[in-house]
C-alpha positions as CSV (number, residue, x, y, z in Angstrom):
1,X,219.8,-38.3,93.7
2,X,222.5,-41.0,93.3
3,X,222.8,-44.4,91.5
4,X,222.1,-47.3,93.8
5,X,225.7,-48.7,93.4
6,X,228.7,-46.8,94.6
7,X,231.7,-46.2,92.2
8,X,234.2,-47.2,94.9
9,X,236.1,-45.6,97.6
10,X,238.9,-43.1,97.6
11,X,241.2,-41.7,100.3
12,X,241.4,-37.9,99.9
13,X,243.5,-36.0,102.4
14,X,243.1,-38.5,105.3
15,X,239.3,-39.1,104.8
16,X,237.9,-42.2,103.3
17,X,235.1,-41.2,100.9
18,X,232.5,-43.2,99.0
19,X,232.0,-42.1,95.5
20,X,228.6,-42.2,93.9
21,X,227.2,-41.2,90.5
22,X,224.3,-38.7,90.2
23,X,221.2,-40.0,88.5
24,X,220.5,-38.7,84.9
25,X,217.4,-36.8,86.3
26,X,219.7,-34.8,88.8
27,X,222.3,-34.2,86.0
28,X,219.8,-33.0,83.6
29,X,218.3,-30.6,86.2
30,X,221.8,-29.2,87.0
31,X,222.6,-28.7,83.3
32,X,220.4,-25.5,83.2
33,X,221.3,-22.0,84.5
34,X,219.0,-19.8,86.5
35,X,217.4,-18.5,83.3
36,X,216.7,-22.1,82.1
37,X,219.4,-22.0,79.5
38,X,221.1,-25.4,78.7
39,X,224.6,-25.8,79.9
40,X,227.0,-28.0,78.2
41,X,229.4,-30.1,80.4
42,X,232.6,-30.6,78.6
43,X,234.2,-33.1,80.8
44,X,233.9,-35.2,83.9
45,X,236.1,-34.2,86.8
46,X,238.1,-36.4,89.1
47,X,236.4,-37.2,92.4
48,X,238.9,-35.0,94.3
49,X,238.7,-32.1,91.9
50,X,236.5,-30.1,94.4
51,X,239.6,-29.5,96.5
52,X,241.7,-26.8,94.9
53,X,243.7,-25.9,97.8
54,X,243.1,-24.1,101.1
55,X,244.2,-20.5,100.0
56,X,241.1,-18.9,98.6
57,X,238.8,-21.7,99.3
58,X,235.2,-20.7,100.2
59,X,235.1,-23.5,102.9
60,X,238.4,-22.5,104.6
61,X,236.6,-21.0,107.6
62,X,233.6,-23.2,107.6
63,X,235.3,-26.2,109.4
64,X,236.6,-28.0,106.4
65,X,237.7,-31.5,107.5
66,X,240.3,-31.8,104.7
67,X,242.1,-28.6,105.6
68,X,244.6,-29.8,108.2
69,X,245.8,-32.8,106.2
70,X,245.7,-30.8,102.9
71,X,247.9,-28.1,104.3
72,X,250.2,-30.6,105.8
73,X,250.7,-32.4,102.5
74,X,251.1,-29.0,100.6
75,X,253.8,-28.0,103.0
76,X,255.5,-31.3,102.5
77,X,255.4,-30.9,98.7
78,X,256.9,-27.5,98.8
79,X,259.8,-28.8,101.1
80,X,260.5,-31.5,98.6
81,X,260.4,-29.2,95.7
82,X,262.8,-26.7,97.4
83,X,265.2,-29.7,98.2
84,X,265.4,-30.7,94.6
């Protein structure tokens, strides 16, 4: 499912993640909707784009390991913004 070589590592909300690129075969399969229609992928996303914030996140109540650190950083950002 992924290329043999990793793209590197990234620290996201206190977790060290390894980044991998999906193989072309997997990407081609995923570029079709349920009816078999081709989907056009406009742009590539950043490795941390999956985390949009805890409020409204579908994984919020599923034991997300990013949530405690994410919420802590969000509160810190709000406090800094209010101080400015």
